[in-house]
C-alpha positions, 0 to 999 in steps of 0.5 A: 146492752149497748153492743146488742142494739148496733149490732141489730141495728147493722142487720136492720141496715143490711137487709135494708141494703139488700132489700133494695138491690132486686131487680123488680123494676119497683119504680114502675107500677105493677100494669106499666108498660111505656118508654124507659125514659121520659127524654132522650138527647140525640146527637146529629150529623148535619152532612149526612141526610137521613139517621136512625135511632131506638127508643126501648118500650119496657113492661115492669112485669113478663106476660104470657101474651104479646102486647101491643103498643100504638106509637104516635109522633107529635112534632113542635109547632114551627118545625117541619117534619124532621123525624117518622116513624116506620111503625105506627103499632109495636108488639113486646112479644109474650115472656118479653119486658122489652122491644125497640122503636125505630126511629129515623130522622132527617139531620138537612132538615134542621136547623140547629136545635129540635125536639118531637115527642113520641107517644106510646098507648097500651092496648092494655085497658088497665094502662096509661098513655105515656110519651117522651122527649126526643131532643136533637142537637148538632155533634 
């Protein structure tokens, strides 16, 4: 009887492990459209006039139609314009779960460390706004 209980406990443990390995983005609500992380650290070269990097925008589920999100950048008070976002609208294509947002920064305008926020507003009624804070550090 004791042996049977140990075997059953082992089988249940294996089932839990297998269930946890599923790739269904269970960390996000079903209707989630927004950034894949809450913060991003980026190291820049002070000698360059401009650098670019991507920020990933994800959807928890694939849909049969394109999804549109509006993008807004917010600089920190007392800090000059250190970044630029060319596309104020990003489209996640139909049957895809992600798209990239291109961000430009201007290293020569940055004094020491800097940070800014990017706000993503999905056009779906049930999805909520999300934001990412980008921390800029010199190399």
